[in-house]
N, C-alpha and C positions, 0 to 999 in steps of 0.2 A: 410733193411735200407741200402741205398747206402753209401759206404765209400768214403771219399775224400782223394785223394793222393796229398800231398803238394810237390811241387818241392823244390829242394835244394836252399840254399841261392844264388848260382850263377845263377840259373834259375830265381829267383825272381828279381835279379838285371837286367837281360837281358830283362825281360818283360817291363821294363820302368815305370816311374812314371805316364805317361799318362794312361796306362792301369790300374794301381793301383787306380788312382783317379776316373776312370770310374766305377770300381768295388765298390769303397767306395760309390760313389753317388748312384749307383744302389741299394746297400744295404740299404741306408737311405730311398730311395724312396719306397722300398718294405716294410719297417718296419719289415721285418721278416728275412732278410738275416743277417748272422753273419758277423762281421768285422774280417775276419780271414786272418792272414798272413801265409806264408809258415814257417814251422819249420824244423830244421835240420833233414833230413832223417825220418821224422815222417809221419805215416799214422794214422790219428785221426778219430775215428768214428764220424759221424755227430751228434750222440746222446750223445756226451760227456756231462755230467750233467751241467758243468759250461757254455759251449756254448749253450746248449739247454735252460738253464735258461735265458741267455742273449737274445736269439732269442724271447723267450716268453715275456720277458720284453719289447723289442723293438716293439713287435706287439700289445701291450696294447694301447687302445685308450687314456687312461689317461697319457701315457708316450710319446705321439707323438710330444710334443714340443721339441725344441732343448735341453732345460735343462733336460727334461725327458729322452731323448736319451742318453745324457751324463751320467745321473745317472745310467742308465742300464749298460753302459760300465764301469763306475767306480765300480759298484757292482761286475762285472765280474773280473775287475783287482784285487780287494781285495780278491776275491775267488781264483784267480790264484796265488796271493802272498802267501796265506795260503798253496796252493799246492806246491809252491816252498819250503817253510819252512819244510813241512812234508817230501817231497821227499829227501831234503838235509839231514835232520837228520837221516832218515832211511839209506841213502847211507853211511854216515859216520860210522854208526854202523856196516856195512858189510865190510869195507875196512881195509887192513893192514895199519899200521901207516904211512909208507912212502907215500902210495897212498892217504891216508886221508889228509896229509899235502898239497899235490898238489891240492886237491879239496877245501880245506879251503882257499888256496891262490886264486884259481879261483873264488870262491864265494865272497870273500872279494873284489876282483877287479871288479867283476860284480856289486856289490852293489855300489861301488864308481863311476863306469861308469854310472850306472842308475841315481844317484844323479846329476852328472855333466850334463847328457843328459837332465834332467828335466829343468835345467837352460837354456840350449840351445833351447829347445822347447819353453819355455816362451819367449825368445828373438826373435825367428823367428816368432811365431804367434802373437806377439805384433805388427808386421808390417802388419798384414792382417786385413781384414774386412769381416764380413758375417758369417752366422750360419754354412755354410759348413766347415769353417776353425775351428770353435769351436769343431765340431764333429771330424774333422781330427786330431786335437791335442789330443782329448780323445782317439782316436784309437791308436795314436802313443805312448801314455802312456801305453795302455793296452798290445799291442802286444809283446814288449820285455819281459814282465813278463810272459806272456803265453808261449812264446818260451823257456824261461829259465826253466819253470816248465816241459815242454816236454823233454828238454835235460836231466834234472835231473831224470825224470821218466825212460827215456831210459837207462841212466847210472845205475840206480838202478836195472833194469831188467837184465842187463848183468854183474852185479858186481861180480858174482861168476866165470865168465869166464876170459880168458886171456885179459890183457889190449890191446888196439889198438896199432899198430905199430906207433911210433911217426913220424911225417912228416919230409921230407928232408928240408933243408934250402929253403926259399922261392925262392931265385935266381936260385935254381936247379929245380924248379917246374914251368913250363910254365904257368899253370893255375893260380897259386898263383901270379906270376909276372903280368899277365894280369889283374887280379882282383885288385891288388894294384895300377896298372897304372890307372885304371878307378876310383878307390877311390880317388887318388890324383888329378885327373882331376876334378871330381865333387866337391872335397873339395875346389879347387881353385876358381871354379865358385861361390860356396856358400860364400866363404870368400870375394870375390869381391862385391857380392850383399848385404852382411850384413851391417847394419849401423856401422860406425867406432867404436862407443862406445860399440858395442856388439861383436866385433871380438875377444876380449880376452875370452869371454864365449865359442866361437867355439873352440879356441885353447885348453882350459882346457878340454872340452868335448872330443876332439880328443885324447889328451894325456891320458885321463882316459880310453878311449876305447882301445888304443894301449897297455896300461898296462894289460887290460883284455885279449886281444889277446895273449900277451906274456905269461901270467899266464895259459891260457887255452890250448895253443898249445901242451904241453906235454901230455894232456889228450885225444887228438883226433888224427885221422889219417888225411891224406891229404885232403880227401873229407870233413871231419869235419872242417878243417881249412878254406877251401873254403866257407863252409856254413857261418862261422862267418864273413869272409870278405865280402862275397856277400850280407849278410844282412846289413852290414854297408854301402856298396855301395848304396843299395836301399834306405836306410834312408837318406844319404847325398844327393843323387840325388833328392829325393822327397822334402827335405827341400830347395834345391837350386831352385826348380821350384815353391816353395810356398812363399818364402820370398818376401815381398813387394806387394803381391797380394791384391786386394780389389774388 
């Protein structure tokens, strides 16, 4: 079975939302392709049980409607949420108290960010029309949960080793500064295109994500921080190219 190597978050952002949308549409048309986003430093076997189950669901004739496809992705999201919870609890059991507190803060911030992000997705996709966007929203709800599960699994696998070296300040890391520049640029585009009544939703979601980045930075190295920021750039860019479409 071929293994799929996912690029880091910074590579995901550089691919651009157009390529992402093409891949999403191709997966829908094939009814057998997984809606897979890159995960930080992860190599995931194509036969992962959750992904394999989703592909099988998407390929079923009785799930070929838009609602059927959404149900397949929702089932996968629920399964990945269970994987998040399992990996997180196992990780906490293996860590010393100081490190455990850092992960607890990171997880709490991730949950808050995910909740705020759902409100942002609802606001953006309320401005669109067509089954493609229904599927796209379901995908954008699924992928952050999948990515978090993979991050926690990776941390669990290395919990007995030395912790990563914390990154330098972003202003001392050219890659970080570049990523944040692009994030701010796409954020401004999205803010401009959002309906005025929905802009506070965007502000809240971005603040929640910033808190998650701050809480998670002590747990990763510089590449890990770029993965977090790069994934956010990809999300905001994709939303900026989605809002208002019909």
